[in-house]
C-alpha positions as CSV (number, residue, x, y, z in Angstrom):
1,X,19.9,-35.7,36.3
2,X,17.6,-33.2,34.5
3,X,18.3,-29.5,34.6
4,X,16.2,-26.5,33.7
5,X,17.3,-22.9,33.0
6,X,15.1,-20.6,34.9
7,X,14.7,-16.9,35.5
8,X,15.0,-16.2,39.2
9,X,13.7,-12.6,39.6
10,X,12.6,-10.2,42.3
11,X,9.7,-8.2,40.7
12,X,6.9,-6.2,42.3
13,X,8.2,-7.1,45.7
14,X,8.1,-10.8,45.0
15,X,10.6,-13.6,44.3
16,X,9.6,-15.5,41.2
17,X,11.1,-18.6,39.6
18,X,10.0,-18.6,36.0
19,X,10.3,-21.9,34.3
20,X,10.0,-22.1,30.5
21,X,8.4,-25.3,29.4
22,X,7.4,-26.8,26.1
23,X,4.0,-26.6,24.4
24,X,3.2,-30.1,25.7
25,X,2.8,-28.7,29.2
26,X,-0.4,-27.0,28.1
27,X,-1.8,-30.3,26.9
28,X,-1.5,-32.0,30.3
29,X,-4.4,-32.4,32.7
30,X,-4.5,-30.1,35.7
31,X,-3.4,-33.0,37.9
32,X,-0.4,-33.6,35.7
33,X,0.4,-29.9,35.6
34,X,0.3,-29.8,39.4
35,X,2.5,-32.8,39.7
36,X,5.1,-31.2,37.4
37,X,4.9,-28.0,39.4
38,X,5.5,-30.0,42.6
39,X,8.7,-31.5,41.1
40,X,9.8,-28.0,39.9
41,X,9.1,-26.5,43.4
42,X,11.1,-29.2,45.1
43,X,14.0,-28.8,42.6
44,X,14.0,-25.0,43.1
45,X,14.0,-25.5,46.9
46,X,16.8,-28.0,46.6
47,X,18.8,-25.6,44.5
48,X,18.5,-22.9,47.2
49,X,16.0,-20.7,45.3
50,X,13.2,-18.9,47.1
51,X,10.0,-17.8,45.4
52,X,6.9,-18.8,43.6
53,X,7.5,-21.3,40.7
54,X,5.7,-20.0,37.6
55,X,5.6,-22.4,34.6
56,X,5.3,-20.6,31.3
57,X,4.9,-22.2,27.8
58,X,4.2,-21.2,24.3
59,X,0.8,-21.8,22.7
60,X,0.2,-20.6,19.2
61,X,1.6,-17.1,19.2
62,X,1.0,-16.4,22.9
63,X,2.6,-17.3,26.2
64,X,0.6,-19.2,28.7
65,X,1.4,-19.3,32.4
66,X,0.2,-20.4,35.8
67,X,0.7,-17.5,38.2
68,X,-1.3,-15.8,41.0
69,X,-4.0,-13.7,39.4
70,X,-2.6,-10.4,40.7
71,X,0.6,-11.1,38.6
72,X,-1.3,-11.7,35.3
73,X,-0.8,-8.2,33.9
74,X,3.0,-8.6,34.4
75,X,3.1,-12.0,32.6
76,X,0.8,-10.9,29.8
77,X,3.4,-8.4,28.7
78,X,6.2,-10.9,28.7
79,X,7.7,-12.2,25.5
80,X,9.6,-15.4,24.9
81,X,12.7,-13.4,23.8
82,X,12.6,-11.4,27.0
83,X,12.3,-14.6,29.0
84,X,15.2,-16.3,27.2
85,X,17.4,-13.2,27.8
86,X,16.6,-13.3,31.6
87,X,17.4,-17.0,32.2
88,X,19.9,-16.6,35.0
89,X,20.2,-19.9,36.9
90,X,19.5,-23.6,36.8
91,X,17.5,-26.0,38.9
92,X,18.3,-29.8,38.9
93,X,16.4,-32.9,39.8
């Protein structure tokens, strides 16, 4: 069984499940990224977590993410150190 440490947060009136991934996630096709997100959504739901799954990964010196456009300003301010400090639960699949 594989497990991921995630940040399950309630920010700006929304439940978010922020999943840190490796750089290789950014190299995947959109179809492969969507498939990975589907697996992560199912794992989050099976773990009893509610919210939108947001994958986030490093690229060069920035963080990349897939999130609703309205949340982009929030995620653009995020740092990898902040994210690591806020990992508060696990999802398994």
